[in-house]
C-alpha positions as CSV (number, residue, x, y, z in Angstrom):
1,M,-89.9,20.9,61.0
2,R,-86.2,21.0,61.2
3,R,-86.1,24.3,59.2
4,G,-88.6,25.8,61.7
5,I,-86.5,24.8,64.7
6,V,-83.4,26.4,63.1
7,L,-85.4,29.6,62.5
8,I,-86.6,29.7,66.2
9,L,-83.0,29.1,67.4
10,A,-81.7,31.9,65.1
11,V,-84.3,34.3,66.6
12,L,-83.4,33.3,70.1
13,L,-79.7,33.9,69.4
14,L,-80.5,37.4,68.1
15,L,-82.7,38.4,71.0
16,P,-79.7,39.1,73.4
17,L,-78.2,41.3,70.7
18,V,-81.5,43.3,70.1
19,N,-82.1,44.1,73.7
20,P,-79.2,46.6,74.2
21,V,-80.3,48.7,71.2
22,M,-83.9,48.5,72.1
23,A,-82.9,50.0,75.5
24,Q,-81.3,52.9,73.7
25,C,-84.0,53.3,71.0
26,P,-87.3,53.3,73.0
27,S,-90.7,53.6,71.4
28,E,-90.8,57.3,72.2
29,G,-88.0,58.1,69.8
30,H,-88.6,59.3,66.3
31,T,-87.2,58.1,63.0
32,V,-87.0,59.9,59.7
33,V,-85.8,58.9,56.3
34,I,-84.1,61.6,54.2
35,R,-82.1,61.4,51.0
36,A,-79.1,63.3,49.8
37,P,-77.2,63.2,46.5
38,A,-73.5,62.2,46.6
39,V,-70.8,61.5,44.1
40,A,-69.0,58.4,43.2
41,K,-66.1,57.7,40.9
42,T,-66.5,55.5,37.8
43,S,-64.0,53.0,36.6
44,T,-62.5,55.7,34.4
45,G,-62.1,58.1,37.3
46,E,-65.0,60.4,36.3
47,L,-67.5,61.7,38.9
48,T,-71.1,60.6,38.8
49,G,-74.1,61.4,40.9
50,V,-75.7,58.8,43.2
51,V,-78.5,59.0,45.7
52,T,-77.8,58.2,49.4
53,E,-80.5,57.3,52.0
54,F,-80.2,58.3,55.6
55,V,-82.3,56.6,58.2
56,I,-82.0,58.8,61.3
57,T,-83.3,57.9,64.7
58,V,-83.2,60.2,67.7
59,A,-84.1,58.8,71.1
60,P,-83.5,59.6,74.8
61,G,-80.0,58.6,75.7
62,H,-76.6,60.0,76.8
63,G,-75.3,62.2,74.0
64,H,-73.9,59.5,71.7
65,V,-73.8,59.6,67.9
66,Y,-73.7,56.3,66.1
67,I,-73.3,56.0,62.3
68,E,-73.2,53.0,60.0
69,T,-72.6,53.1,56.2
70,W,-73.1,50.6,53.5
71,P,-71.0,50.3,51.5
72,L,-68.2,52.1,53.3
73,A,-68.0,55.7,52.2
74,Q,-64.7,56.8,50.6
75,V,-64.7,59.6,53.2
76,D,-65.7,59.0,56.8
77,M,-68.9,60.8,57.9
78,Q,-68.5,60.5,61.6
79,A,-67.2,64.0,62.2
80,S,-70.0,65.6,60.2
81,A,-72.6,63.5,62.0
82,R,-71.3,64.7,65.4
83,L,-71.3,68.3,64.2
84,A,-74.8,67.9,62.7
85,A,-76.1,66.7,66.1
86,Q,-74.4,69.7,67.9
87,V,-75.9,72.2,65.5
88,A,-79.4,70.6,65.7
89,G,-79.3,70.9,69.5
90,R,-78.1,74.5,69.4
91,V,-80.7,75.6,66.9
92,L,-83.6,74.0,68.8
93,G,-82.2,74.9,72.3
94,V,-82.1,71.2,73.1
95,N,-79.4,69.6,75.3
96,M,-78.1,66.8,73.1
97,S,-76.4,65.1,76.0
98,H,-79.9,63.8,76.8
99,Y,-80.3,62.1,73.4
100,D,-78.6,59.5,71.3
101,V,-78.6,59.8,67.5
102,F,-78.5,56.8,65.2
103,I,-77.7,57.3,61.5
104,Q,-77.8,54.5,58.9
105,V,-76.4,55.5,55.5
106,R,-77.2,53.4,52.4
107,A,-76.1,53.9,48.8
108,N,-75.8,51.7,45.7
109,T,-72.1,52.3,45.4
110,S,-69.1,53.5,47.4
111,I,-69.7,57.2,47.7
112,I,-67.5,60.3,48.2
113,G,-69.7,61.5,51.1
114,G,-68.0,63.2,53.9
115,P,-69.0,66.7,54.8
116,S,-71.4,67.4,51.8
117,A,-74.2,65.5,53.6
118,G,-73.7,67.5,56.9
119,G,-76.6,69.9,56.2
120,T,-78.9,67.0,55.3
121,M,-78.1,65.1,58.4
122,T,-78.7,68.2,60.5
123,V,-82.2,68.6,58.9
124,G,-82.9,65.0,59.6
125,I,-81.9,65.2,63.3
126,I,-84.0,68.3,63.8
127,A,-87.0,66.6,62.1
128,A,-86.5,63.5,64.3
129,L,-86.3,65.6,67.5
130,E,-89.5,67.4,66.6
131,G,-91.4,64.5,65.1
132,W,-91.7,66.4,61.8
133,K,-92.1,64.6,58.5
134,I,-89.6,65.0,55.6
135,N,-90.8,65.9,52.1
136,P,-89.4,63.1,49.9
137,K,-89.4,65.3,46.9
138,V,-86.7,67.6,48.4
139,M,-82.9,67.0,48.4
140,M,-80.0,69.1,49.5
141,T,-76.2,69.1,49.3
142,G,-74.1,71.3,51.6
143,M,-71.8,71.1,54.6
144,I,-73.0,72.2,58.0
145,N,-70.9,74.8,59.7
146,P,-70.8,75.2,63.5
147,D,-72.9,78.4,63.3
148,G,-75.6,76.6,61.3
149,S,-74.7,78.1,57.9
150,I,-74.6,75.8,54.9
151,G,-71.0,75.5,53.6
152,P,-69.8,75.0,50.0
153,V,-69.4,71.6,48.4
154,G,-68.2,70.1,45.1
155,G,-69.8,68.0,42.3
156,I,-73.0,70.1,42.3
157,L,-73.9,69.3,38.6
158,E,-73.5,65.6,39.2
159,K,-75.6,65.8,42.3
160,A,-78.3,67.7,40.5
161,A,-78.5,64.9,37.9
162,A,-78.8,62.3,40.7
163,A,-81.6,64.3,42.4
164,H,-83.5,64.4,39.1
165,Q,-83.1,60.7,38.4
166,A,-84.5,60.1,41.9
167,G,-87.7,62.0,41.1
168,V,-86.8,65.0,43.2
169,K,-88.6,68.3,42.4
170,L,-86.6,70.7,44.6
171,F,-82.8,70.6,45.0
172,L,-81.1,72.9,47.6
173,I,-77.5,74.0,47.2
174,P,-75.3,76.3,49.3
175,E,-75.8,80.0,48.8
176,G,-73.3,81.4,46.2
177,Q,-72.8,78.1,44.3
178,R,-75.4,78.4,41.5
179,I,-72.5,79.2,39.1
180,Q,-70.4,76.2,38.5
181,Y,-67.4,76.0,36.2
182,V,-66.8,73.1,33.9
183,Q,-64.0,72.1,31.5
184,E,-65.1,71.7,27.9
185,T,-62.8,69.9,25.6
186,Q,-63.1,70.4,21.8
187,K,-61.3,68.3,19.2
188,K,-60.7,69.6,15.7
189,E,-58.7,68.0,12.9
190,I,-56.8,70.5,10.7
191,G,-54.7,69.1,7.9
192,G,-54.5,65.7,9.5
193,V,-53.4,67.2,12.8
194,L,-55.7,66.7,15.8
195,E,-56.0,70.0,17.8
196,I,-57.5,69.7,21.3
197,N,-58.6,72.8,23.1
198,T,-59.9,72.9,26.7
199,E,-62.0,75.8,27.9
200,T,-63.5,76.6,31.3
201,K,-67.1,77.7,31.0
202,P,-69.6,78.9,33.6
203,V,-72.8,77.0,34.1
204,D,-75.8,78.5,35.9
205,V,-77.1,75.4,37.8
206,V,-80.5,77.0,38.4
207,K,-81.2,77.6,34.7
208,Y,-79.5,74.4,33.5
209,A,-81.5,72.1,35.8
210,E,-84.8,73.9,35.1
211,E,-84.3,73.8,31.3
212,R,-83.0,70.2,31.1
213,W,-85.0,68.4,33.8
214,G,-87.6,70.8,35.1
215,L,-85.7,70.5,38.5
216,K,-86.0,73.6,40.7
217,V,-82.7,74.5,42.3
218,V,-82.7,77.0,45.2
219,E,-79.7,78.4,47.1
220,V,-80.0,78.2,50.9
221,K,-77.9,80.2,53.4
222,D,-78.4,78.3,56.6
223,I,-80.1,75.4,58.3
224,Y,-83.2,77.6,59.1
225,Q,-84.0,77.9,55.4
226,A,-83.2,74.2,54.7
227,V,-85.5,73.0,57.5
228,Y,-88.4,75.0,56.1
229,Y,-88.0,73.6,52.6
230,F,-87.8,70.0,53.9
231,T,-90.6,70.2,56.5
232,G,-92.7,73.3,56.0
233,H,-91.9,74.5,59.5
234,R,-90.0,77.8,60.2
235,L,-87.6,77.7,63.1
236,P,-87.2,81.0,65.0
237,R,-83.8,82.4,64.1
238,P,-81.7,84.9,66.2
239,E,-82.1,88.5,65.0
240,P,-78.9,89.8,63.4
241,P,-77.5,92.8,65.2
242,K,-77.8,96.2,63.6
243,N,-75.1,98.9,63.1
244,V,-72.2,96.7,64.0
245,Q,-68.9,98.7,64.2
246,I,-65.6,96.9,63.8
247,D,-63.3,98.8,66.1
248,T,-59.7,97.9,67.0
249,S,-59.1,100.9,69.2
250,F,-58.3,98.5,72.1
251,L,-55.0,98.1,70.2
252,K,-54.4,101.8,69.5
253,N,-51.9,102.5,72.3
254,D,-50.0,99.3,71.5
255,A,-49.9,100.1,67.8
256,V,-48.7,103.7,68.3
257,S,-46.0,102.5,70.8
258,D,-45.0,99.6,68.6
259,Y,-44.6,101.9,65.6
260,K,-42.4,104.3,67.5
261,N,-40.2,101.5,69.0
262,T,-39.8,99.8,65.6
263,T,-39.0,103.0,63.9
264,D,-36.3,103.8,66.5
265,Y,-34.9,100.3,66.0
266,Y,-34.9,100.8,62.2
267,Q,-33.0,104.1,62.4
268,M,-30.4,102.6,64.9
269,V,-29.7,99.6,62.7
270,L,-29.5,101.8,59.6
271,R,-26.8,103.9,61.3
272,E,-24.9,100.7,62.3
273,L,-25.0,99.4,58.8
274,K,-23.7,102.7,57.3
275,G,-20.9,102.6,59.9
276,S,-20.0,99.0,59.4
277,N,-17.0,97.6,57.5
278,V,-19.0,95.0,55.5
279,G,-18.2,94.6,51.8
280,Y,-20.1,96.2,49.0
281,D,-22.3,93.2,48.1
282,T,-23.3,92.6,51.7
283,Y,-23.9,96.3,52.2
284,V,-26.3,96.5,49.2
285,T,-28.1,93.4,50.3
286,L,-28.6,94.6,53.9
287,L,-29.6,98.1,52.8
288,T,-32.2,96.8,50.4
289,A,-33.6,94.7,53.2
290,L,-33.8,97.8,55.5
291,N,-35.5,99.8,52.7
292,N,-38.2,97.1,52.6
293,A,-38.6,97.5,56.3
294,G,-38.9,101.2,55.9
295,Q,-41.7,100.8,53.4
296,L,-43.6,98.5,55.8
297,L,-43.2,101.2,58.5
298,N,-44.7,103.8,56.2
299,Q,-47.6,101.5,55.6
300,S,-48.0,101.0,59.4
301,K,-48.1,104.8,59.9
302,D,-50.8,105.1,57.3
303,Y,-52.9,102.3,58.9
304,I,-52.6,104.0,62.3
305,S,-53.9,107.2,60.8
306,R,-56.9,105.3,59.5
307,G,-57.6,103.6,62.8
308,M,-56.6,100.1,61.5
309,Y,-54.4,99.3,64.5
310,Y,-54.1,95.5,64.1
311,T,-53.0,95.8,60.5
312,A,-50.5,98.5,61.7
313,L,-49.1,96.0,64.3
314,S,-48.8,93.4,61.6
315,K,-46.8,95.7,59.4
316,D,-44.6,96.6,62.3
317,F,-44.0,92.9,63.0
318,Q,-43.0,92.2,59.4
319,A,-40.6,95.2,59.5
320,R,-39.1,94.2,62.8
321,I,-38.2,90.7,61.6
322,I,-36.2,92.3,58.7
323,I,-34.6,94.8,61.0
324,R,-33.5,92.2,63.5
325,H,-32.2,89.9,60.8
326,V,-29.9,92.7,59.6
327,D,-29.0,93.7,63.2
328,W,-28.0,90.2,64.2
329,Y,-26.2,89.5,60.9
330,L,-24.0,92.6,61.5
331,R,-23.1,91.3,65.0
332,I,-22.0,87.7,64.1
333,N,-18.4,87.0,63.1
334,T,-18.0,83.3,63.8
335,P,-20.2,80.2,63.7
336,Q,-20.0,80.2,67.5
337,D,-21.7,83.6,67.5
338,V,-24.6,82.1,65.5
339,E,-24.8,79.2,67.9
340,K,-25.0,81.5,70.9
341,L,-27.7,83.6,69.2
342,L,-29.8,80.5,68.6
343,K,-29.4,79.4,72.2
344,N,-30.5,82.8,73.4
345,T,-33.5,82.8,71.2
346,S,-34.4,79.3,72.5
347,E,-34.4,80.8,76.1
348,T,-36.7,83.6,74.9
349,I,-39.1,81.1,73.5
350,K,-39.1,79.0,76.7
351,E,-39.9,82.1,78.8
352,A,-42.8,83.0,76.5
353,E,-44.1,79.4,76.6
354,S,-44.0,79.3,80.4
355,Y,-45.7,82.7,80.6
356,V,-48.5,81.6,78.3
357,E,-49.0,78.1,79.9
358,N,-49.4,79.6,83.4
359,Q,-52.4,81.7,82.4
360,S,-55.8,80.6,83.7
361,I,-58.2,81.2,80.8
362,R,-61.2,83.2,82.0
363,G,-63.9,83.9,79.4
364,I,-64.1,83.5,75.6
365,T,-62.2,86.7,74.9
366,M,-59.2,85.5,76.9
367,L,-59.4,82.1,75.2
368,Q,-59.0,83.7,71.8
369,A,-56.0,85.6,73.0
370,I,-54.3,82.6,74.6
371,A,-55.0,80.5,71.6
372,A,-53.2,83.2,69.5
373,A,-50.4,83.2,72.0
374,E,-50.0,79.4,72.0
375,E,-50.0,79.4,68.2
376,R,-47.2,82.0,68.1
377,V,-45.1,80.0,70.6
378,E,-45.4,76.9,68.5
379,D,-44.6,78.9,65.4
380,A,-41.5,80.3,67.0
381,K,-40.3,76.8,68.0
382,S,-40.8,75.6,64.5
383,A,-38.8,78.5,63.1
384,L,-36.0,77.9,65.6
385,D,-35.8,74.3,64.4
386,S,-35.4,75.6,60.9
387,A,-32.7,78.0,62.1
388,W,-30.7,75.1,63.6
389,K,-31.0,73.1,60.4
390,Y,-29.6,76.0,58.4
391,Y,-26.9,76.4,61.0
392,Y,-25.7,72.8,60.7
393,S,-25.7,73.1,56.9
394,G,-23.5,76.2,57.1
395,D,-26.2,78.6,55.8
396,Y,-25.7,81.3,58.5
397,W,-27.7,84.0,56.6
398,D,-31.0,82.0,56.6
399,S,-30.2,80.6,60.1
400,V,-30.1,84.2,61.5
401,G,-33.3,85.0,59.5
402,E,-35.3,82.2,61.0
403,A,-34.0,83.0,64.4
404,A,-35.0,86.6,64.0
405,Y,-38.5,85.5,63.1
406,A,-38.7,83.0,66.0
407,Y,-37.6,85.7,68.5
408,E,-40.2,88.2,67.3
409,R,-42.9,85.6,67.2
410,A,-42.2,84.7,70.8
411,K,-42.5,88.3,71.8
412,T,-45.9,88.6,70.1
413,A,-47.0,85.5,72.1
414,I,-46.4,87.4,75.3
415,F,-48.3,90.4,73.8
416,W,-51.4,88.3,73.1
417,A,-51.2,86.6,76.5
418,E,-51.1,90.0,78.2
419,L,-54.0,91.2,76.1
420,G,-56.0,88.2,77.1
421,K,-55.3,89.0,80.8
422,Y,-56.7,92.5,80.2
423,F,-60.0,91.0,78.9
424,A,-60.2,88.2,81.4
425,R,-63.8,87.8,82.6
426,G,-65.8,85.3,84.6
427,E,-65.0,81.8,85.7
428,P,-62.0,79.8,84.2
429,I,-62.8,77.8,81.1
430,K,-62.3,74.1,81.8
431,K,-59.5,72.6,79.7
432,D,-61.6,69.5,78.9
433,L,-64.1,71.7,77.1
434,I,-61.4,73.2,74.9
435,K,-60.0,69.7,74.4
436,V,-63.3,68.3,73.1
437,T,-63.9,71.2,70.8
438,A,-60.4,71.0,69.4
439,R,-60.9,67.3,68.7
440,D,-64.1,68.1,66.8
441,Y,-62.5,70.8,64.7
442,I,-59.5,68.6,63.9
443,D,-61.7,65.7,62.8
444,E,-64.0,68.0,60.7
445,S,-61.1,69.7,59.1
446,D,-59.4,66.4,58.2
447,L,-62.7,65.3,56.7
448,I,-63.0,68.3,54.5
449,V,-59.4,67.9,53.2
450,A,-60.1,64.2,52.5
451,Y,-63.3,65.1,50.7
452,I,-61.5,67.6,48.5
453,E,-58.7,65.1,47.7
454,S,-61.2,62.3,46.9
455,M,-63.0,64.5,44.4
456,Y,-60.2,66.6,42.9
457,G,-56.9,64.9,43.7
458,N,-54.0,66.5,45.5
459,V,-54.9,70.0,44.1
460,L,-53.9,71.7,47.4
461,G,-50.5,70.1,47.7
462,N,-49.6,69.4,51.3
463,S,-50.5,72.8,52.8
464,L,-53.8,71.9,54.4
465,T,-52.6,68.4,55.4
466,D,-49.6,70.0,57.1
467,T,-51.8,72.4,58.9
468,I,-54.0,69.6,60.2
469,E,-51.0,67.6,61.2
470,K,-49.7,70.6,63.1
471,A,-53.1,70.9,64.9
472,Q,-52.9,67.3,65.8
473,Q,-49.4,67.7,67.2
474,Y,-50.6,70.6,69.3
475,Y,-53.4,68.5,70.5
476,D,-51.1,65.6,71.4
477,D,-48.9,68.1,73.3
478,G,-51.9,69.4,75.3
479,K,-51.9,72.7,73.5
480,Y,-55.6,72.5,73.0
481,S,-56.3,76.2,72.3
482,A,-53.6,76.3,69.6
483,A,-54.9,73.0,68.2
484,L,-58.4,74.4,68.0
485,F,-57.6,77.5,66.1
486,T,-55.1,75.8,63.8
487,A,-57.7,73.2,62.8
488,M,-60.1,76.1,62.3
489,Q,-57.8,77.7,59.9
490,A,-57.5,74.5,57.9
491,R,-61.3,74.1,57.8
492,V,-61.7,77.7,56.5
493,Q,-59.0,77.3,53.8
494,G,-60.7,74.2,52.6
495,E,-64.1,75.9,52.4
496,V,-62.6,78.9,50.5
497,F,-61.1,76.5,48.0
498,L,-64.5,74.8,47.4
499,D,-66.3,78.1,47.2
500,T,-63.9,79.6,44.7
501,L,-63.0,76.5,42.7
502,A,-62.2,77.5,39.0
503,I,-63.9,80.9,39.5
504,T,-62.0,83.8,37.8
505,N,-64.9,86.1,37.3
506,W,-64.3,89.2,39.4
507,T,-67.9,90.1,40.0
508,V,-68.8,86.6,41.2
509,L,-65.9,86.5,43.6
510,M,-66.8,90.0,44.9
511,D,-70.3,88.8,45.6
512,K,-69.0,85.9,47.5
513,L,-66.6,88.1,49.5
514,N,-69.4,90.5,50.4
515,M,-71.6,87.6,51.7
516,V,-68.7,86.3,53.9
517,K,-67.9,89.8,55.0
518,E,-71.5,90.4,56.1
519,D,-71.6,87.1,57.9
520,A,-68.4,87.9,59.8
521,K,-69.8,91.3,60.9
522,T,-73.0,89.6,62.1
523,A,-71.1,87.0,64.1
524,I,-69.0,89.7,65.7
525,G,-72.2,91.7,66.5
526,I,-73.8,88.6,68.1
527,A,-70.8,88.0,70.2
528,E,-70.7,91.6,71.4
529,E,-74.4,91.4,72.3
530,N,-73.5,88.4,74.5
531,N,-71.0,90.6,76.4
532,I,-68.0,89.0,74.6
533,T,-65.3,91.1,72.9
534,P,-64.1,88.8,70.1
535,I,-60.7,90.5,69.8
536,L,-59.2,87.9,67.5
537,A,-62.3,88.0,65.2
538,I,-62.2,91.8,65.1
539,A,-58.5,91.7,64.3
540,Y,-59.0,89.2,61.5
541,Y,-61.9,91.3,60.1
542,E,-59.8,94.4,60.0
543,F,-56.9,92.5,58.4
544,A,-59.3,91.1,55.8
545,Q,-60.3,94.7,55.0
546,S,-56.7,95.6,54.2
547,F,-56.5,92.7,51.7
548,E,-59.8,93.7,50.2
549,E,-58.5,97.2,49.6
550,L,-55.4,95.7,47.9
551,A,-57.5,93.4,45.8
552,K,-59.7,96.2,44.5
553,K,-56.7,98.4,43.9
554,N,-54.8,95.8,41.9
555,Q,-57.7,93.7,40.7
556,S,-55.9,90.8,42.4
557,I,-57.8,87.6,42.8
558,D,-55.1,86.2,45.2
559,N,-55.7,89.2,47.5
560,L,-59.4,88.8,47.2
561,E,-59.3,85.2,48.2
562,T,-57.0,86.1,51.1
563,A,-59.5,88.7,52.2
564,M,-62.3,86.1,52.0
565,T,-60.2,83.7,54.1
566,F,-59.6,86.2,56.9
567,Y,-63.3,87.2,56.9
568,M,-64.1,83.6,57.4
569,Y,-61.6,83.3,60.2
570,A,-63.3,86.3,61.8
571,K,-66.7,84.6,61.5
572,E,-65.6,81.2,62.9
573,T,-63.6,82.8,65.7
574,A,-66.5,85.1,66.8
575,N,-68.9,82.1,66.8
576,L,-66.6,79.9,68.9
577,F,-68.2,78.6,72.1
578,L,-71.0,81.2,71.5
579,S,-74.1,79.2,72.4
580,T,-77.3,81.3,72.2
581,P,-79.9,78.5,72.2
582,L,-83.4,79.6,71.3
583,S,-86.6,78.7,73.1
584,P,-87.6,75.1,72.2
585,V,-89.7,75.0,69.1
586,P,-93.4,74.4,70.0
587,K,-94.6,70.9,69.2
588,V,-96.7,70.6,66.1
589,P,-100.1,68.8,66.1
590,T,-99.7,65.3,64.6
591,G,-101.5,64.5,61.4
592,N,-100.8,62.7,58.1
593,T,-100.0,65.6,55.7
594,V,-96.7,65.5,53.8
595,P,-95.2,69.0,53.5
596,E,-95.8,70.6,50.1
597,I,-92.9,72.0,48.1
598,S,-93.0,75.7,48.7
599,V,-90.5,78.2,47.4
600,P,-91.2,81.5,49.1
601,S,-90.2,84.8,47.4
602,A,-87.3,86.8,48.8
603,T,-89.8,89.4,50.1
604,K,-92.2,87.0,51.8
605,T,-92.0,87.4,55.6
606,T,-95.2,85.9,56.8
607,T,-95.0,82.6,58.7
608,P,-97.0,79.8,56.9
609,T,-99.6,77.8,58.6
610,P,-97.8,74.9,60.3
611,V,-97.9,71.7,58.2
612,K,-99.3,68.7,60.1
613,T,-96.9,65.9,60.5
614,A,-97.1,62.2,61.3
615,G,-95.0,62.3,64.5
616,G,-96.1,58.7,65.4
617,A,-95.5,57.3,61.9
618,D,-95.1,53.5,61.7
619,Y,-91.5,52.7,60.8
620,G,-91.8,49.1,61.8
621,L,-89.6,47.4,59.2
622,V,-87.2,50.4,59.0
623,G,-86.9,50.4,62.8
624,L,-86.1,46.7,62.8
625,F,-83.3,47.1,60.3
626,V,-82.0,50.1,62.3
627,V,-81.9,47.9,65.4
628,I,-80.0,45.1,63.8
629,A,-77.6,47.4,62.0
630,F,-76.7,49.3,65.1
631,V,-76.4,46.1,67.2
632,V,-73.6,45.2,64.8
633,G,-72.2,48.7,64.9
634,L,-72.0,48.6,68.7
635,A,-70.4,45.1,68.6
636,V,-67.5,46.3,66.4
637,G,-67.0,49.5,68.3
638,R,-68.4,52.0,65.8
639,K,-69.5,54.4,68.6
640,V,-68.6,58.0,67.8
């Protein structure tokens, strides 16, 4: 009797906690259960595959995303969950501010989750929104990108093993990642001496999984393909534009004028050097520098003749930094001269900053230009800080060099701001919108870097971490456009690392580059179809082409990866704020059929008969656990 009273009291105490969540998770909401493979580290530091379960509920609400993990993931998933909800809404043409998303994550061990479950969460949110049933025999690994593409991840072999052990029949991986590279260590004893050799070998995941486990592995490009494999339903996708032309002729007059002015400056400084009284060693050093500038100007002239105007401007910029460095160094005679030069440069930067800050951003095209301008102002300020450090240490040569860079960078900031004014269209973009988007990009980029470091250690050094910290500083200073694009750069660099990890095969890398290149061209075409001129994306695309040419000429993997990075910059930039929601997907009749695993051929274009789903499935026990879990989540402030 006493035990019964205690139980009744416990239930009565829980009721006040249950009611708030019940208000946010009404009966008309849908819940799906979807699994994804993840990786965990063993006690010896090795990676092993584990299965993670996601219980996803979508219900009418106010645009919140709640996530609860058990045990705590080594990498926070909150940024990926927010991005997954945004992409799901964009793909379906649904305003997610009218819904709340609840995600409960369960694994048997502390996982390295992070962004690799982004694609899976997006599929789950879409299925919950539509009331579609998930095929339990399908799993996927892959990040979700803002444009709906599935991004690269690590640990695919370990995840494939986990999928097999969980009884999965179809395992989806990001397009371009079927070839994985592993380190094989061989030990051989020769004359009492142990010889250890480590060799990097490629593994075709598709063939390996089929031969070893009978597990079918399929590469998927985007969320549209992933949803079909999980649910049997095809989402209507936007048609890619045809005959997209990458044209930087809007920069032609600037490139021609800039080349002439820089060439005149070069010739003037060369005459000054030859007429100066500097010693032999200094003369040779400065002349060598000017010769390098002359080579850059020759490259600029060649790019102008080929219609690659942004690349020509970049070569002029590089040349002008060298020329100004020599010019200013010839003019200084005392430390006081250097100090005066730095102060004058500081005033130039302040003028540029004021000019950029006073622009009202009208339209996406202008946003891109102002973001470029803000980045350049901040870059100039950072270079000037370095110049002062060199000055105080007595290194006047490097001090003048950093000041020359800072000065030219500030001038390019004004150039981009003026270019943005030329393309200004429509109503001003609200600063809050840029702020929110910048926050999302910073969080997602931070997540990707943490994910990489959790799996592979500090293989990237501090470069990406420094970039994200810079983006965060811009954000704290209210430079939201600069923060947004700086974080985007960090995200892209992280993705390129994951997509090219340990790959040295030229053909494989070229295939990856061509995929990214085509995606960038498509993104630019879609933007142009929506009356947006993605000037920064077009500029990045052209710049990537110049590195691609160098890579092919010199068989340089470094140049190839740089080209891939700039193509991805182009893609991300063109997609920014580009929302082209489709018509809502028609509701599917309810039923009890679980989607069959179907692997369509590459040439199959017919739409399959819709699979009936159990939109009103009974998730009584699961729902109860979700309610209790998220009451606790709300109580401790886990709201995203």
